[in-house]
C-alpha positions as protocol buffer text, in pm:
chain_id: "A"
residue {
  index: 1
  type: MET
  ca { x: 7696 y: 1043 z: 3941 }
}
residue {
  index: 2
  type: LYS
  ca { x: 7930 y: 749 z: 3995 }
}
residue {
  index: 3
  type: PRO
  ca { x: 8186 y: 684 z: 3721 }
}
residue {
  index: 4
  type: GLN
  ca { x: 8056 y: 328 z: 3676 }
}
residue {
  index: 5
  type: VAL
  ca { x: 7700 y: 449 z: 3615 }
}
residue {
  index: 6
  type: LYS
  ca { x: 7827 y: 715 z: 3376 }
}
residue {
  index: 7
  type: ILE
  ca { x: 8013 y: 449 z: 3175 }
}
residue {
  index: 8
  type: GLN
  ca { x: 7699 y: 233 z: 3163 }
}
residue {
  index: 9
  type: TYR
  ca { x: 7495 y: 520 z: 3023 }
}
residue {
  index: 10
  type: ILE
  ca { x: 7763 y: 596 z: 2765 }
}
residue {
  index: 11
  type: ILE
  ca { x: 7767 y: 231 z: 2657 }
}
residue {
  index: 12
  type: ALA
  ca { x: 7386 y: 226 z: 2637 }
}
residue {
  index: 13
  type: LEU
  ca { x: 7382 y: 540 z: 2425 }
}
residue {
  index: 14
  type: ALA
  ca { x: 7656 y: 406 z: 2197 }
}
residue {
  index: 15
  type: ALA
  ca { x: 7472 y: 75 z: 2154 }
}
residue {
  index: 16
  type: PHE
  ca { x: 7146 y: 256 z: 2071 }
}
residue {
  index: 17
  type: ILE
  ca { x: 7318 y: 477 z: 1813 }
}
residue {
  index: 18
  type: ALA
  ca { x: 7493 y: 172 z: 1664 }
}
residue {
  index: 19
  type: ALA
  ca { x: 7160 y: -12 z: 1637 }
}
residue {
  index: 20
  type: ILE
  ca { x: 7005 y: 280 z: 1451 }
}
residue {
  index: 21
  type: GLY
  ca { x: 7313 y: 310 z: 1228 }
}
residue {
  index: 22
  type: PHE
  ca { x: 7318 y: -58 z: 1136 }
}
residue {
  index: 23
  type: GLY
  ca { x: 6943 y: -54 z: 1075 }
}
residue {
  index: 24
  type: ILE
  ca { x: 6976 y: 236 z: 833 }
}
residue {
  index: 25
  type: ALA
  ca { x: 7282 y: 81 z: 669 }
}
residue {
  index: 26
  type: GLY
  ca { x: 7087 y: -241 z: 619 }
}
residue {
  index: 27
  type: PHE
  ca { x: 6828 y: -56 z: 413 }
}
residue {
  index: 28
  type: ILE
  ca { x: 7081 y: 141 z: 209 }
}
residue {
  index: 29
  type: THR
  ca { x: 7319 y: -138 z: 104 }
}
residue {
  index: 30
  type: PRO
  ca { x: 7237 y: -348 z: -203 }
}
residue {
  index: 31
  type: PRO
  ca { x: 6980 y: -489 z: -254 }
}
residue {
  index: 32
  type: PRO
  ca { x: 6805 y: -172 z: -134 }
}
residue {
  index: 33
  type: GLY
  ca { x: 6512 y: -217 z: 100 }
}
residue {
  index: 34
  type: GLU
  ca { x: 6607 y: -573 z: 197 }
}
residue {
  index: 35
  type: VAL
  ca { x: 6776 y: -620 z: 533 }
}
residue {
  index: 36
  type: HIS
  ca { x: 6983 y: -934 z: 587 }
}
residue {
  index: 37
  type: ASP
  ca { x: 6903 y: -1151 z: 890 }
}
residue {
  index: 38
  type: SER
  ca { x: 7247 y: -1093 z: 1042 }
}
residue {
  index: 39
  type: VAL
  ca { x: 7186 y: -716 z: 1046 }
}
residue {
  index: 40
  type: LEU
  ca { x: 6852 y: -766 z: 1218 }
}
residue {
  index: 41
  type: TYR
  ca { x: 7016 y: -993 z: 1474 }
}
residue {
  index: 42
  type: LEU
  ca { x: 7289 y: -735 z: 1540 }
}
residue {
  index: 43
  type: VAL
  ca { x: 7035 y: -453 z: 1580 }
}
residue {
  index: 44
  type: ALA
  ca { x: 6833 y: -668 z: 1820 }
}
residue {
  index: 45
  type: GLN
  ca { x: 7142 y: -742 z: 2029 }
}
residue {
  index: 46
  type: PHE
  ca { x: 7235 y: -374 z: 2052 }
}
residue {
  index: 47
  type: LEU
  ca { x: 6880 y: -280 z: 2155 }
}
residue {
  index: 48
  type: LEU
  ca { x: 6873 y: -561 z: 2411 }
}
residue {
  index: 49
  type: LEU
  ca { x: 7200 y: -436 z: 2559 }
}
residue {
  index: 50
  type: THR
  ca { x: 7060 y: -85 z: 2580 }
}
residue {
  index: 51
  type: ALA
  ca { x: 6739 y: -205 z: 2744 }
}
residue {
  index: 52
  type: SER
  ca { x: 6920 y: -420 z: 2997 }
}
residue {
  index: 53
  type: ILE
  ca { x: 7154 y: -137 z: 3100 }
}
residue {
  index: 54
  type: LEU
  ca { x: 6867 y: 108 z: 3140 }
}
residue {
  index: 55
  type: GLY
  ca { x: 6659 y: -145 z: 3336 }
}
residue {
  index: 56
  type: VAL
  ca { x: 6374 y: -188 z: 3092 }
}
residue {
  index: 57
  type: GLY
  ca { x: 6382 y: -567 z: 3142 }
}
residue {
  index: 58
  type: ALA
  ca { x: 6301 y: -536 z: 3512 }
}
residue {
  index: 59
  type: MET
  ca { x: 6008 y: -310 z: 3434 }
}
residue {
  index: 60
  type: PHE
  ca { x: 5873 y: -563 z: 3181 }
}
residue {
  index: 61
  type: ALA
  ca { x: 5911 y: -849 z: 3428 }
}
residue {
  index: 62
  type: SER
  ca { x: 5701 y: -670 z: 3689 }
}
residue {
  index: 63
  type: GLN
  ca { x: 5431 y: -597 z: 3431 }
}
residue {
  index: 64
  type: LYS
  ca { x: 5437 y: -961 z: 3323 }
}
residue {
  index: 65
  type: ILE
  ca { x: 5384 y: -1076 z: 3681 }
}
residue {
  index: 66
  type: SER
  ca { x: 5093 y: -839 z: 3734 }
}
residue {
  index: 67
  type: LEU
  ca { x: 4942 y: -953 z: 3403 }
}
residue {
  index: 68
  type: GLN
  ca { x: 4970 y: -1315 z: 3514 }
}
residue {
  index: 69
  type: LYS
  ca { x: 4791 y: -1232 z: 3840 }
}
residue {
  index: 70
  type: LYS
  ca { x: 4513 y: -1055 z: 3650 }
}
residue {
  index: 71
  type: LEU
  ca { x: 4472 y: -1353 z: 3418 }
}
residue {
  index: 72
  type: GLN
  ca { x: 4458 y: -1590 z: 3714 }
}
residue {
  index: 73
  type: LEU
  ca { x: 4191 y: -1378 z: 3880 }
}
residue {
  index: 74
  type: LEU
  ca { x: 3993 y: -1358 z: 3557 }
}
residue {
  index: 75
  type: HIS
  ca { x: 4024 y: -1732 z: 3503 }
}
residue {
  index: 76
  type: GLY
  ca { x: 3908 y: -1794 z: 3860 }
}
residue {
  index: 77
  type: LYS
  ca { x: 3602 y: -1574 z: 3809 }
}
residue {
  index: 78
  type: GLU
  ca { x: 3511 y: -1759 z: 3488 }
}
residue {
  index: 79
  type: GLU
  ca { x: 3522 y: -2092 z: 3674 }
}
residue {
  index: 80
  type: ASP
  ca { x: 3298 y: -1951 z: 3947 }
}
residue {
  index: 81
  type: ASN
  ca { x: 3045 y: -1834 z: 3686 }
}
residue {
  index: 82
  type: GLU
  ca { x: 3042 y: -2177 z: 3520 }
}
residue {
  index: 83
  type: GLU
  ca { x: 2980 y: -2350 z: 3854 }
}
residue {
  index: 84
  type: HIS
  ca { x: 2683 y: -2126 z: 3936 }
}
residue {
  index: 85
  type: GLN
  ca { x: 2511 y: -2187 z: 3602 }
}
């Protein structure tokens, strides 16, 4: 494994662990059970960093494109049915 890829995985793991840690800390600190918006934003940023390093964003984009194609095909079929009636 290349050193650059190894560093990316280490950063992704550290960001994921930090996100979990800040999420738990948000529930524990006073007032208990209420998480401040800044903590939620920080957790979201850490999880986004982890996902982008691991390539989850590219996987989602390809699914989004295929979903758009399916919706276009479905929409086209509905128009055909309306024309025939």
